[in-house]
Structure formats: C-alpha cells, structure tokens
N, C-alpha and C positions, 0 to 999 in steps of 0.2 A: 699701660698696654697698648701697643700699636695695633691698629685694625687695617682693613683693606684700603687700598687707593679708591678714591671717589672722583667722579667728574661732576662739575657744577659751577656755580658762581659764589664769589665772596663779595660781600657788601660791607664797607666800613662807613660809619657815620662819626660825625664830631660836632658837638654843639660849639658854635662859634662865640667867643667872649664869655664862656662858662666861668673861668677863673676870675675874671673881672666882676662878673655878676655875683658870684659867691663872696668875693671881698666887699662889695658895696651893699649886698642884701643879706648876708649870712647864711649859714649852713641850712637852716630850716627852709629858706626859700630855695636855695639850690637843690635840696632833696625833693621839694615839690615839683621842680622842673624835671628832674630825673624821673619821678613817678609819672608825670604827664607824657613824657617821651615813651615810657614803657607801655602806657595805656595806648597811646597812638600806634606804636608797632604792633601791639597785640591785636588791634582792631584790623590793621592792614593784613597781618599773617593769618587772620581768622578766615580769610577768603582766598589766599594765595599760599601755596605749600612752601614754607621756608620756616628756619628756626633761629632764634637769637642763641648763638653758640656761647657768647659771654659779653659781659658789660665790661668796658675799659675806661673806668672813670666816668666821663660824660660822653663816651662813645660806645658804639655797639659793633660787635662782629656778627654779621648774619650770613647764614648759609642757605643756598638753594640748590636743589638737585637739577633744576631746569633754568637755563640762562634767560629764555624769553620771560619766565615767570619772575625772575630776579629783576628784570628791567621793569617789568609791570609793577612789582612790589615797591621798587626804588621810586618810580613815578608817583605811585599812589602815596607813599610816605612823604615825598617832597611836597605834594599838594596838601596833604593833610597837616603838615607842619606850618606851612604858609597860611592855610585857613585858620588854623588855632592861633597863630600869632596875630592875624587881623581881627580875630575875635577877642583878642586880649587874654587868651588862656595858655599862651605859650610865648614868653617874651623874647626868645633868642632865635637866631638862624641856625640852620643845619648845613653841613657840607658833607658830601658823600662821594666815595670812590669805589668803583668796582672792576674786578678783574675775573676771568673764568679760566678753567683749566682743571689740572688734577690736583687733589690735596690728599693728605694721609690722615685718617682719623686717628686720634690719640685720646682714648676714653670718650668723652663728650665734645672735646676740642677737635679743631682741624688745624693742621700745619702744613707747611711747604712753601715752595717758591710762589706759587699762585696767592697764597695769603700774603706773603711779604709784598708782592707787587701791588695788590689791592691796598695794603697799608700805605704805601708810597704815593698812590694815586690820591687818596683822600687828602693827604697832606698838600697836594697841589690845588685842590679845589677852594674856591671862595665862598662867601656866605650865600646860602641858597643855590649853590651850584652842585651839579651832579656830573662827574666825570667817570668816563668808561674808557676801558682799553680797546684797541682795535679788535681784539679777540671777541670781547663782548658784543661790539657792534656787528661784527661778521656773524656770530652764532645766534643773534637774537632777532627780534622783529623791531629792533630800535630803529626807526625810520627818520626820526627827527632828531639829527645830530648835526653839530657843527664841528669840524675837525680843528683841533688845537695844534696838532702837529707831533712830530716826534720829540719826546722828552727825555732827557736823562735823569734817572732816579738813583738815589743813593744805594749803593750795593749791587747794582745791575749793570753789566758791562755795555749791553746794546740799548739804544734808546727805545722807548715804549711809545708807540702811537697812541695819543689820547684824543677823545672826542668829547664834546660837551653835549649832554643829553638835553633837549628842549622838551620841557614838560607843559 
C-alpha cells in the first residue's frame, strides 16, 4: 500500500569492512557488532526525531522529517561510533550518506529518487566519513562542511554536489 509523499531526509549507513570482519571473526562476532550498532542508533534516536526504516545487512536506512535534525543525528551517530571504537566496544568504522527531498511511503518503507540518491552518496563515503548532498547542506544548519564537488552517481543523469560534513 502506497501512502502520501513525505518531505525530509534519508540517511544511509554502512559498516566498513564488515564482510572481512565476519570472515575473520565469525557470525557471532558479526551479530554482536550489528547489535551494538542498533544500540548506538537507538540512543541517538532517543533524543532526536528519526526512525530506522530498515536494516540492510550491515547498513541502515534512517528517515527524518526534519533535515536539520537529520544532520544533528548523523553527527551524533558519527561521534558515538568513533567513541565506541576508541573504547573498544565497536571494532569497525562507519560511512554515511544523506540526501533530502520528497519520498513516498510504502507501508513502513520509504522509496523514491531521494532514497536512491542517498544510497549512491553512502557508496562514495570512506571510513568515518559523512557525505551530504548540496540539498542537505542548503536545507540544514550544517555549517561545518567541505565541498567535495559535483559527482556523477550511477543511474542519475546530472551530477550531485557533495559535501563532507565535519563533525
């Protein structure tokens, strides 16, 4: 069942090196990493209005109604993952990508061009990197950004301006 169009921000996350970690440490250790990631994002979302739409293997698709809150949440998540890694409770790095605009709700899921672009942006990010589209930079309070430049992403005709969010 398709629902109404919504405006907001889509954040994708991906755990860097998860497949190799699973290969080296086994499924039980990999599941512990996923459980820790879930706990960290739950802590972040306890204070910021957003929701995990779905888990995608070792990644997450997170929806926010408010773009500024999305940037705030992504920044908090980034810092929490680094702090957990420094404390020895999260062994891997996270990469993130965000875009904002209109999506269509489909049950509990969100779909559409905005989701597709956010998914392509996360693919460009390196370990511990949070990349946002120009649309996110313009619509939010993201003041600490470094332009990466216009980037062609698979399936999109026009280049997308990308910025690195400094946290």
